[in-house]
C-alpha positions, 0 to 999 in steps of 0.5 A: 504469484510473483514476489515484488517490492515497493520502491519507496525506500529508494528515494535517491535511486532512479527507477532503472537503478531500483529495477536493476537491483530488484531483478538481480536479487530475485524479485519479479515485480515492482510497485512504483511510487508516484507522488507529485514531484513538487510535493516532497516528503510529507511523512516517512516513505512519502513523497517518493517519485519513481514515475512522474505522472504529470503530463504522462504519455503513451510513449513514456509508458511504453518506454518504462514497460520496455525497460522493466521487461528487459530486466524480467520485471512487471509492475504490480501496481502504481502507488500513491498514499495521500489523504484524499479526505484531508480537512483542507479543501485545497489539499483534498482537491490536489491529492484527488486530482493526482490520484486520477493522474496516477490512474490515467498513467496506469491505464497507459502502461497497462498496469491493472491496479493503483494502490492508495488510501481512502483518507480520513479527517482525524477529528471525525468519527469513522461513520462521519469519515465514511459519509465524507468518502461517499461524497468525495470518492465517486468521481475517482472511482468513475475515472478508474472504471472508465480507464479499466483500472482497479483501485486497491485501498490499503487497510492501514488506519494511519494512526501513528502520531498525535496529529493522527489521533483519534480517527487516523488518516484512512477510514477503510481499516475494518471489515465493516467499512470494507463491506460498505465500501464494496457495496457503494463503489462496486468491483472497481475498488478492492483491498491492498491487504497488509496483514501487519495492520490486522495484527495490531487491530486484533483482527483475524487475518485468515478470516479476513482472507476467507471473507474478502479474498475475491476483493484482494487486488494487491498484497503488501508483505509487512510484519508487525512486532508488538512491543509488550512494554510499550503496550503496558505503558500506553494501553491499547486505547493509544491505537498502537502509538508507542507499542506497534513496531513495523518489521520485515516479514519474518521478524514480527508476529504474522504467521506467514505460512498461515497467511500464504496458505489462506491466500492460496485457498482464496485463489489469489494469483497476484503479487506479494509486494514487500513493504519495507518500513523496518527502522532496524534496517533503514540507516543506510542503503546497504541495510535497506537492501539487506532488509529486502533480502531477509523478506525475500528469503522468508517469503520465497518458499511460499511463492509459486 
């Protein structure tokens, strides 16, 4: 395994600057954000471009790989997390087209995985959204398969605010849908597993790893704290709004020893990529870096 980080919390830094800091501080890989340059931030830690895939070439891919290799870094995946099942057709077309560009760039760079969401229309049921996914996603999956790239779907429900209620912006958050997704799309599609999203859904983390271990293509190391007062005030039917608090590894309720033990048992040999969304460590650049170092020190003893 390798310990990496997702580049999203460094929007004002170039990729090389992020790479310099990561390599100097004991990280071995990067998941690189690839939003469209013109899109801008549509949500917290969204709209980040550390690789512009528009008009991407083999020459550019080789240049990036050489820069990272000179610092002892590899790329765990390219990341772009939009809503490919957005209710507006123009938006769907835009983001689906960009996902395919990210996949093409990954192929040119020799990056094995692109990380993203399936998407959802928040006004539809889970089953209605899954039916939409079966219609909207085959051309993306075929593009990935043709380019020898895997797609890793993060298991986040994307229910954090009232505009995402009640069904969220990502339908692939539960084991039932994962089974259907794998049966429908084959082994081109797997999981970008984030255990923090299982905590607030009360889904057994070790059971997930035991059942789906061979379809875990990437891992996000993020923790979650349950605000008991917020849960009391809002109730579980608020789907986490007001009581689920993203935290750095070691500062929440994920049992990282048990998680990593389960990952070794399932034979996972990929990257463990720190996803930093902890508001307590994001007020400035120094705090963001301190947060990554906390995560590093929690996870490093388990990664070999």
